[in-house]
C-alpha positions as CSV (number, residue, x, y, z in Angstrom):
1,M,-2.1,19.9,-21.8
2,I,-4.4,18.5,-19.3
3,N,-7.8,18.0,-21.4
4,M,-11.2,16.5,-21.1
5,E,-9.8,13.3,-22.7
6,M,-6.6,12.9,-20.1
7,I,-9.1,13.8,-17.2
8,E,-11.7,10.6,-18.2
9,I,-8.1,8.5,-18.8
10,T,-6.6,9.4,-15.6
11,S,-10.0,9.5,-13.3
12,P,-9.8,5.8,-12.1
13,A,-6.2,6.3,-11.0
14,L,-7.1,9.5,-9.2
15,V,-10.1,7.5,-7.6
16,V,-7.9,4.4,-6.5
17,G,-5.3,6.4,-5.1
18,L,-7.5,8.5,-3.1
19,L,-9.1,5.1,-2.0
20,I,-5.6,4.0,-1.0
21,A,-5.0,7.4,0.8
22,L,-7.8,7.0,2.7
23,T,-7.5,3.6,3.9
24,H,-3.9,3.6,4.5
25,G,-4.2,6.8,6.4
26,L,-6.4,4.6,9.2
27,L,-3.6,1.6,9.3
28,G,-0.6,3.5,8.6
29,I,-0.9,5.4,12.2
30,K,-1.5,2.0,13.9
31,V,1.7,0.2,12.4
32,L,3.7,3.2,13.3
33,K,2.3,3.2,16.9
34,K,3.1,-0.5,17.2
35,G,6.5,0.0,15.9
36,I,6.2,-2.5,12.9
37,V,6.9,-0.3,10.2
38,F,8.2,-2.9,7.3
39,I,5.1,-5.1,8.0
40,D,3.4,-3.5,4.8
41,L,6.7,-4.2,2.9
42,A,6.6,-7.6,4.1
43,I,2.8,-8.6,3.5
44,A,2.9,-6.7,0.1
45,Q,5.8,-8.5,-1.0
46,I,4.6,-11.7,0.3
47,A,1.1,-10.8,-1.5
48,G,3.0,-10.3,-4.7
49,L,4.9,-13.4,-4.3
50,G,1.4,-15.3,-4.4
51,L,0.5,-13.1,-7.7
52,V,3.7,-14.3,-9.2
53,I,3.4,-18.0,-8.1
54,A,-0.2,-18.0,-9.5
55,G,0.7,-16.0,-12.7
56,I,3.3,-19.1,-13.3
57,F,1.7,-22.0,-12.5
58,L,-2.1,-21.0,-12.9
59,P,-1.8,-18.8,-16.0
60,E,-5.5,-19.7,-17.0
61,Y,-7.3,-18.8,-13.9
62,G,-6.8,-15.3,-13.8
63,W,-9.8,-15.0,-11.2
64,F,-7.9,-17.3,-8.7
65,Y,-4.9,-14.7,-8.6
66,Q,-6.8,-12.7,-6.1
67,F,-7.4,-15.6,-3.7
68,I,-3.7,-16.9,-3.9
69,A,-2.5,-13.6,-3.1
70,L,-4.8,-13.1,-0.2
71,L,-3.9,-16.5,1.3
72,F,-0.4,-15.7,1.3
73,A,-0.9,-12.1,2.9
74,I,-3.5,-13.6,5.6
75,S,-1.0,-16.5,6.6
76,A,1.9,-13.8,6.8
77,S,-0.2,-11.6,8.7
78,I,-1.6,-14.6,11.3
79,F,2.4,-15.7,11.5
80,F,3.3,-12.0,12.5
81,Y,0.6,-11.7,15.1
82,Y,2.1,-15.0,16.7
83,I,5.7,-13.7,16.7
84,E,4.1,-10.7,18.2
85,K,2.5,-12.6,21.1
86,I,5.8,-15.2,21.6
87,A,8.7,-13.1,20.7
88,P,7.7,-9.6,20.2
89,D,11.5,-8.4,20.7
90,I,12.5,-10.2,17.3
91,Q,9.3,-9.4,15.3
92,E,10.7,-6.5,13.3
93,A,13.7,-8.6,12.6
94,V,11.3,-11.5,11.5
95,I,9.3,-9.0,9.4
96,G,12.4,-7.8,7.5
97,C,13.7,-11.2,6.9
98,S,10.1,-12.2,5.5
99,F,10.3,-9.3,3.0
100,V,13.9,-10.1,1.8
101,L,12.9,-13.7,1.5
102,A,9.7,-13.1,-0.6
103,A,11.5,-10.8,-2.9
104,S,14.3,-13.2,-3.6
105,L,11.5,-15.8,-4.1
106,S,10.0,-13.5,-6.3
107,V,13.2,-12.7,-8.5
108,L,13.8,-16.4,-8.8
109,F,10.6,-17.4,-10.1
110,L,10.6,-14.6,-12.7
111,S,14.3,-15.0,-13.5
112,N,13.5,-17.5,-16.2
113,H,10.4,-15.7,-17.2
114,S,9.9,-14.2,-20.6
115,H,8.5,-10.6,-19.1
116,G,10.3,-11.2,-15.7
117,S,11.9,-7.7,-15.3
118,D,8.7,-6.1,-16.7
119,E,6.9,-8.2,-13.8
120,I,9.2,-7.2,-11.2
121,K,9.0,-3.6,-12.3
122,H,4.9,-4.1,-12.2
123,L,5.1,-5.5,-8.7
124,L,7.1,-2.8,-7.2
125,S,6.2,0.5,-8.9
126,G,2.8,-0.6,-10.0
127,Q,0.8,1.1,-13.3
128,I,-1.7,2.8,-11.7
129,L,-2.2,5.2,-14.8
130,F,-3.6,1.8,-16.3
131,V,-6.2,0.5,-13.4
132,T,-9.9,0.9,-15.0
133,F,-13.2,1.5,-13.0
134,Q,-13.6,-2.3,-13.4
135,D,-10.5,-2.9,-11.2
136,I,-11.7,-0.5,-8.9
137,L,-15.1,-2.2,-8.4
138,Q,-13.4,-5.5,-7.8
139,H,-11.4,-4.1,-5.0
140,L,-13.8,-1.5,-3.6
141,P,-15.6,-3.8,-1.2
142,I,-12.4,-4.4,0.5
143,Y,-11.8,-0.8,1.2
144,I,-15.3,-0.1,2.2
145,G,-15.0,-2.9,4.6
146,V,-11.8,-2.0,6.1
147,I,-12.9,1.5,6.7
148,G,-16.2,0.4,7.9
149,L,-15.1,-1.9,10.4
150,W,-12.2,0.6,11.8
151,F,-15.0,2.9,12.7
152,L,-18.1,0.9,13.5
153,K,-16.0,-2.1,15.1
154,P,-13.2,-0.5,17.1
155,K,-12.2,-3.6,18.7
156,I,-10.8,-4.6,15.3
157,R,-7.8,-2.3,15.4
158,S,-6.0,-4.5,18.0
159,G,-5.1,-8.2,18.2
160,I,-5.5,-10.6,15.2
161,G,-8.3,-8.4,13.7
162,F,-5.9,-5.6,12.9
163,Y,-3.5,-8.3,11.2
164,L,-6.3,-9.4,9.2
165,I,-7.8,-6.6,7.8
166,F,-4.3,-5.1,7.2
167,A,-3.7,-8.3,5.0
168,F,-7.0,-7.8,3.1
169,A,-6.4,-4.0,2.3
170,I,-2.7,-4.5,1.4
171,T,-3.3,-7.5,-1.0
172,S,-5.6,-5.4,-3.0
173,S,-3.4,-2.3,-2.8
174,V,-0.2,-4.0,-4.0
175,Q,-2.2,-5.2,-7.2
176,L,-3.1,-1.8,-8.2
177,V,-0.4,0.7,-7.1
178,G,3.0,-1.5,-6.3
179,I,4.9,-2.2,-3.4
180,Y,6.6,1.4,-3.2
181,V,3.3,3.2,-3.1
182,V,1.9,1.2,-0.7
183,F,4.7,1.7,1.7
184,A,5.2,5.4,1.2
185,S,1.2,5.6,1.8
186,L,1.1,3.8,5.0
187,I,4.2,5.1,6.7
188,L,4.8,8.8,5.2
189,P,1.3,10.3,6.2
190,A,1.3,8.6,9.6
191,I,4.8,10.0,10.3
192,A,3.4,13.7,9.3
193,A,0.4,12.9,11.5
194,K,2.4,12.2,14.6
195,N,2.0,14.3,17.5
196,Q,-0.9,16.2,15.5
197,K,-4.2,17.1,17.5
198,N,-6.1,15.5,14.7
199,P,-3.4,12.7,13.3
200,L,-6.1,11.1,11.2
201,L,-7.2,14.4,9.4
202,T,-3.3,15.2,8.8
203,S,-2.7,11.8,7.4
204,W,-5.4,11.9,5.2
205,I,-4.5,15.7,3.9
206,C,-1.1,14.5,3.1
207,G,-2.4,11.4,1.1
208,I,-4.9,13.0,-0.8
209,I,-2.5,16.0,-1.6
210,S,0.4,13.6,-2.7
211,V,-2.1,11.6,-5.0
212,I,-3.3,14.5,-6.7
213,L,0.2,16.0,-7.2
214,G,1.5,13.0,-8.4
215,I,-1.0,12.0,-11.0
216,V,-1.2,15.6,-12.2
217,F,2.6,15.9,-13.0
218,A,2.7,12.3,-14.3
219,V,-0.1,13.3,-16.8
220,I,1.6,16.8,-17.8
221,F,5.1,15.4,-17.8
222,D,4.7,11.9,-19.1
223,L,6.4,10.3,-16.1
224,P,5.7,7.1,-14.0
225,A,2.8,8.1,-11.7
226,G,3.6,5.5,-9.1
227,V,7.2,6.7,-8.7
228,L,6.0,10.5,-8.7
229,M,3.4,9.8,-5.9
230,V,5.8,8.3,-3.8
231,I,8.3,11.3,-4.1
232,F,5.1,13.8,-3.6
233,Y,4.4,11.6,-0.4
234,F,7.8,12.1,1.1
235,V,7.7,16.3,0.2
236,V,4.4,16.6,1.3
237,T,5.4,15.0,4.7
238,C,8.6,16.8,4.7
239,L,6.6,20.3,4.4
240,I,4.1,19.2,7.1
241,L,7.1,18.4,9.5
242,V,8.8,21.7,8.7
243,Y,5.6,23.6,9.2
244,N,4.9,21.8,12.5
245,L,8.6,22.8,13.5
246,Y,7.9,26.7,12.5
247,V,4.8,26.7,14.6
248,K,6.6,25.2,17.6
249,T,9.4,27.5,17.5
250,K,7.6,30.6,16.7
């Protein structure tokens, strides 16, 4: 049963899920249009690698984790941008290989860690129900900045500007919800929005419904919220695509 206590506990998760749905709704459409679908996985994993390294070698400097993760993500974004310029035909392959390398290094660094398996699980699927409003406040300026720049400075949507704001957003998101939700929230709503009259609105609707259903079902059935959110992102996207197909053939 959902009661007031449950609502109070899960409200931070709902807020961060909706923030990510709104921000990723913007970025995901651009990613799909550029044909660099795996860039979110790669940058999320590379940012995660930065968190792993910071956690192992600088455990007493928790505040420094953000900087290290962001440094890794920005470096990867700049690298991918220049690959797009000098060798666009292999950019997606390079991005995929970078993801595999970062994932392998993360597993390697955590292989002898006392809580290595838990850290890997956290990195992949996140712990959104354990997010606090204090966590949200730390990352809120990033999301506000990305959304604000997207609408107020349209030029940021192209060139290296896009890669940089993408790195900022993904670095925050991977810490809050994990790599799986990051990928799902970027790509699946963008697929649902493809060829729509108002793609951004469709993307946002898909994301908002998926987040709410994922968190509600997680609370009711005591299941992992991140995993359920990914599943609902997939289900809602499929329903939108089926509905669109029905409307076109009607």
